[in-house]
C-alpha positions in Angstrom: -19.3 -6.9 6.5 -18.8 -8.6 3.1 -15.3 -9.7 2.3 -13.3 -7.1 0.4 -11.9 -8.2 -2.9 -8.2 -7.3 -3.5 -5.8 -7.7 -6.4 -3.3 -10.5 -6.6 -5.5 -13.5 -6.5 -5.7 -15.2 -9.9 -8.4 -17.7 -9.0 -11.2 -15.5 -10.4 -9.1 -14.8 -13.4 -8.7 -18.5 -14.2 -12.5 -19.0 -13.8 -13.2 -16.2 -16.2 -10.9 -17.1 -19.0 -8.4 -19.8 -18.1 -5.7 -18.1 -20.1 -2.0 -18.7 -19.4 0.5 -17.3 -18.7 -1.1 -14.6 -16.6 0.2 -11.0 -16.5 -1.1 -9.8 -13.1 -1.7 -6.0 -13.1 -4.3 -6.1 -10.4 -2.0 -5.0 -7.6 0.2 -2.0 -6.9 3.4 -4.0 -6.4 6.6 -3.1 -8.2 7.4 -5.3 -11.1 11.1 -5.0 -10.2 11.9 -6.9 -7.1 14.9 -6.2 -4.9 17.4 -9.1 -5.4 18.4 -10.6 -2.1 18.2 -14.3 -1.3 18.2 -15.2 2.4 20.9 -17.4 3.6 20.1 -20.9 4.9 20.4 -19.8 8.5 17.6 -17.4 8.2 15.4 -20.2 7.0 16.5 -22.8 9.6 16.5 -20.8 12.9 14.1 -18.6 14.8 14.4 -14.9 14.1 17.1 -13.4 16.3 16.6 -10.3 18.5 19.8 -8.8 17.1 18.5 -9.2 13.5 15.2 -7.6 14.4 16.9 -4.7 16.1 19.2 -4.2 13.0 16.2 -4.3 10.7 14.3 -1.8 12.8 17.3 0.5 12.8 17.6 0.3 9.0 13.9 1.1 8.7 14.3 4.0 11.2 17.0 5.5 9.0 15.2 4.8 5.7 11.9 6.3 6.9 13.4 9.2 8.8 12.0 8.2 12.2 13.0 10.6 15.0 14.5 9.3 18.2 11.4 10.1 20.3 9.1 7.9 18.2 9.1 4.1 18.3 8.9 1.7 15.4 7.5 -1.9 15.3 7.8 -4.5 12.6 4.8 -6.7 11.7 3.9 -9.4 9.2 2.5 -6.9 6.8 0.7 -3.6 7.5 -2.6 -5.5 7.2 -1.9 -7.0 10.6 -1.4 -3.6 12.1 -4.6 -2.2 10.6 -6.5 -5.0 12.3 -4.8 -4.5 15.7 -5.2 -0.7 15.9 -8.9 -0.7 16.8 -8.2 -3.1 19.6 -5.1 -1.4 21.0 -6.2 2.2 20.5 -10.0 2.0 20.5 -12.1 4.9 19.3 -15.9 5.3 19.3 -15.8 7.7 16.4 -13.6 7.3 13.3 -13.4 9.5 10.2 -11.7 8.1 7.1 -10.6 10.2 4.1 -12.3 8.4 1.3 -12.5 6.7 -1.2 -9.5 4.7 -0.1 -8.2 1.2 0.9 -11.3 -0.6 2.2 -9.6 -2.6 5.0 -9.4 0.5 7.2 -13.1 0.9 7.3 -13.7 -2.8 7.7 -11.4 -3.1 10.7 -13.0 -0.2 12.6 -16.5 -1.4 11.8 -15.7 -4.8 13.1 -14.7 -3.0 16.3 -18.1 -1.4 16.3 -16.8 2.1 15.9 -19.0 4.8 14.4 -17.3 5.2 11.0 -17.8 8.2 8.8 -16.3 8.6 5.3 -15.2 12.1 4.6 -13.9 14.0 1.6 -11.6 16.5 3.4 -9.8 16.7 6.8 -11.9 19.7 7.9 -14.9 17.3 8.0 -13.3 15.1 10.6 -14.7 17.3 13.4 -14.2 15.6 16.8 -13.6 12.1 15.6 -11.3 10.2 18.0 -9.5 8.6 15.1 -8.9 10.0 11.7 -7.5 7.7 8.9 -5.6 9.1 5.9 -3.9 7.1 3.2 -1.1 9.2 1.6 -0.6 8.9 -1.3 -4.0 7.4 -1.6 -5.1 4.1 -3.0 -6.7 3.9 -5.6 -6.7 7.5 -6.9 -3.3 8.8 -5.8 -4.7 11.7 -4.0 -2.0 13.6 -2.0 -2.6 15.2 1.3 0.0 17.9 2.1 2.3 16.6 4.9 2.5 20.0 6.6 -1.3 20.1 6.7 -1.3 16.6 8.2 1.2 17.5 10.9 -0.7 20.7 11.8 -3.9 18.8 11.9 -2.5 16.0 14.2 -0.9 18.6 16.5 -4.3 20.1 17.3 -5.8 16.8 18.4 -6.4 15.9 22.0 -4.4 13.3 23.9 -7.1 10.7 23.4 -7.2 11.3 19.6 -5.0 9.9 16.9 -4.4 10.3 13.2 -3.5 7.1 11.4 -1.5 7.8 8.2 -1.1 4.9 5.9 2.0 5.6 3.8 2.0 2.3 1.9 3.1 4.0 -1.3 5.3 6.7 0.3 8.6 5.1 -0.8 7.8 6.7 -4.2 7.6 10.2 -2.7 9.5 10.2 0.6 9.0 13.9 1.0 5.3 13.2 1.9 6.1 11.2 5.0 5.1 12.4 8.5 7.0 9.6 10.3 7.1 10.3 14.0 5.0 13.4 13.9 3.1 14.1 17.2 -0.3 12.6 17.3 0.2 10.2 14.4 0.5 6.5 13.8 2.3 6.0 10.5 2.1 2.7 8.6 4.8 1.8 6.1 4.6 -1.2 3.7 7.9 -2.9 2.7 6.8 -5.2 -0.1 5.0 -2.9 -2.5 8.0 -0.7 -3.4 10.6 -3.4 -3.2 8.4 -5.9 -5.2 8.4 -8.5 -2.4 4.9 -8.5 -1.1 5.1 -12.2 -0.4 7.6 -11.5 2.4 4.7 -9.9 4.4 6.5 -7.1 6.2 5.3 -3.7 7.4 6.1 -1.2 10.1 4.2 1.0 12.5 5.7 4.3 13.8 4.3 6.3 16.7 4.0 6.9 20.4 6.2 4.5 22.4 3.4 3.4 24.7 1.1 2.4 21.8 3.9 0.8 19.9 4.9 -1.3 23.0 1.3 -2.5 23.2 1.4 -3.4 19.5 4.6 -5.3 19.9 3.2 -7.3 22.8 0.0 -8.1 20.8 2.0 -9.3 17.8 3.9 -11.6 20.0 7.4 -13.1 19.6 8.9 -13.9 16.2 6.1 -11.9 14.4 8.4 -11.3 11.4 10.2 -14.2 9.7 14.0 -14.4 9.5 14.1 -14.3 5.7 12.0 -11.0 5.8 14.4 -9.4 8.3 17.4 -10.5 6.2 16.1 -9.1 3.0 14.6 -5.9 4.5 17.9 -4.9 6.1 19.6 -5.0 2.8 16.9 -3.4 0.7 16.2 -0.5 3.2 19.9 0.3 3.3 20.4 0.4 -0.5 19.7 4.0 -1.3 21.1 3.6 -4.8 18.5 0.9 -5.6 15.7 3.0 -4.3 16.7 6.1 -6.2 17.2 4.2 -9.5 13.9 2.4 -9.1 12.0 5.7 -8.5 13.3 7.1 -11.7 12.5 4.0 -13.7 9.0 3.7 -12.4 8.2 7.3 -13.1 9.4 7.0 -16.7 7.4 3.8 -17.3 4.3 5.3 -15.7 4.4 8.2 -18.1 4.7 5.7 -21.1 1.8 3.7 -19.7 -0.4 6.8 -19.3 0.2 7.6 -23.0 -0.9 4.1 -24.1 -4.0 4.2 -21.8 -5.1 7.5 -23.3 -4.3 6.3 -26.8 -6.8 3.4 -26.4 -9.6 5.6 -24.9 -9.1 5.7 -21.2 -9.2 8.8 -19.1 -6.6 8.9 -16.3 -8.2 9.5 -12.9 -5.0 9.3 -11.0 -2.7 6.9 -9.2 1.0 6.7 -8.3 4.1 5.5 -10.1 3.2 1.9 -9.2 -0.4 1.9 -10.4 -2.8 3.9 -12.6 -6.5 4.4 -12.1 -8.2 4.8 -15.4 -11.8 5.4 -16.4 -13.9 4.3 -19.3 -17.6 3.7 -19.9 -16.5 0.3 -21.2 -14.3 -0.6 -18.2 -16.1 -3.9 -17.5 -15.7 -5.0 -21.2 -12.0 -4.0 -21.0 -11.6 -6.0 -17.9 -13.0 -9.2 -19.5 -11.3 -8.8 -22.8 -7.9 -8.2 -21.2 -8.5 -11.3 -19.1 -9.1 -13.3 -22.2 -5.7 -12.0 -23.3 -4.2 -13.2 -20.0 -4.0 -9.8 -18.4 -5.6 -9.3 -15.1 -6.7 -5.9 -13.9 -8.4 -4.6 -10.7 -12.1 -3.6 -11.1 -14.3 -1.9 -8.5 -17.8 -3.1 -7.9 -18.9 0.3 -6.6 -17.2 2.2 -9.4 -18.0 0.2 -12.6 -16.3 2.7 -14.9 -12.9 2.4 -13.1 -10.0 0.0 -13.7 -6.7 0.0 -11.9 -3.6 -1.1 -13.7 -0.3 -2.0 -12.1 2.8 -1.3 -14.2 3.6 -4.1 -16.6 7.4 -3.8 -16.2 9.3 -6.2 -18.5 6.0 -7.3 -20.1 5.1 -3.8 -21.3 5.2 -4.6 -25.0 2.9 -7.6 -24.6 0.5 -5.5 -22.5 0.5 -2.6 -25.0 0.0 -4.8 -28.0 -3.0 -6.5 -26.4 -4.6 -3.2 -25.5 -4.1 -1.7 -28.9 -5.6 -4.9 -30.5 -8.6 -4.7 -28.2 -9.1 -1.0 -29.0 -8.9 -1.7 -32.8 -11.4 -4.6 -32.7 -15.2 -4.1 -33.0 
């Protein structure tokens, strides 16, 4: 399969316009990072088992993982996505689409028969069903009670993979630990620390043990463990951030509609907007030093991350572009 293009790499942006400084809105990463600097010991020594255990416990509490489910830490959920087809092979896979493309890519590399579906009822007897909730890029929400009921009807050789990468924004959507599911949680997006590369898988103890073995020792760095323990345990930070992101998302929607976009959907960390001139907008924003996420298969779509502290610069550029011929 051709390599999937993601946000966050400014190499293409520099080639297109060469403008500096760049405001990168191509990802769905929070513009407000949790402030925790690892101590020197975390940088100088191998990650300790006690530190890993403490971080897993903090994640278990933060994500509401029941005692009967197991949880594993990995260097980003991308690593888990790539391991699942190996550790829990399936000949038939149904993916609720459109969605994050790496799920399809991973299963196709494993030579599974992959079908893209538009509703859970179309999954039929697929051995693996993949749902991203809330969805990327359109923010589609699948009712968690529906997901739990669906997973409960599956056979012992079937699994429902639920990617909750953006579920920190809406914790009530989580199905962590539900029977028949493997839940993926991304740490870096909500806490604005994607460079730490940390994610979690939650599911059946047997499968989670195989995943832990496959990842090997010291899979997660000491600095990532240090920061995650503090961030996951800071409920006040999370609650305040949710309110702030929601308010800023509403303001951003107003500006997007003001300059001529239709809002397709998204979450409080990114907005999916539509315009017949989306490609022109992408290029003109790039010349203003603002990088957005475009979609080769959906040329009328653009995805915008929240501009955070750079909102006024972003809004001024968008209004200037809209006012120019």
